[in-house]
C-alpha positions in Angstrom: 11.8 -3.6 -4.5 11.3 0.2 -4.3 7.7 1.4 -4.3 6.9 4.8 -2.9 3.8 6.8 -2.1 2.6 9.2 -4.4 0.4 12.1 -4.0 -1.6 12.3 -7.2 -3.8 15.2 -8.3 -7.9 14.8 -7.8 -8.0 14.3 -11.5 -5.1 11.8 -12.0 -6.7 8.2 -12.7 -3.8 6.3 -10.6 -1.7 6.4 -7.5 -3.7 6.0 -4.5 -3.6 2.5 -3.6 -0.2 3.2 -1.0 -1.2 6.2 0.1 -4.6 4.5 0.9 -2.5 1.6 2.5 0.1 4.2 4.0 -2.8 6.2 5.9 -4.3 3.0 7.3 -1.9 0.4 8.0 0.1 0.4 11.0 3.2 -1.1 8.7 3.7 -2.2 5.1 6.3 -3.5 3.2 6.4 -4.4 -0.1 8.7 -7.1 -2.2 8.9 -8.5 -5.5 6.2 -11.8 -6.5 7.1 -14.4 -7.4 4.5 -14.2 -10.5 6.3 -10.9 -11.3 5.7 -7.4 -10.4 4.7 -6.3 -6.7 3.3 -7.8 -4.1 2.5 -5.1 -0.8 1.2 -6.9 2.8 0.4 -4.5 5.1 -1.0 -4.8 8.9 -4.0 -2.9 10.5 -3.7 -3.5 14.2 -7.1 -4.1 16.3 -9.1 -4.2 12.6 -11.8 -6.5 13.9 -12.5 -6.3 17.7 -11.2 -9.8 19.5 
């Protein structure tokens, strides 16, 4: 599955999802969903205090 981070213009209605994930996640990946479409999973280290 080939997904890419977009850099939308301020007035674009779509295209910010992966940009947000990429900016806060320590790592992320994507792959095909068994229901069709794409699934994105990500890791945010230290999201909650231990």
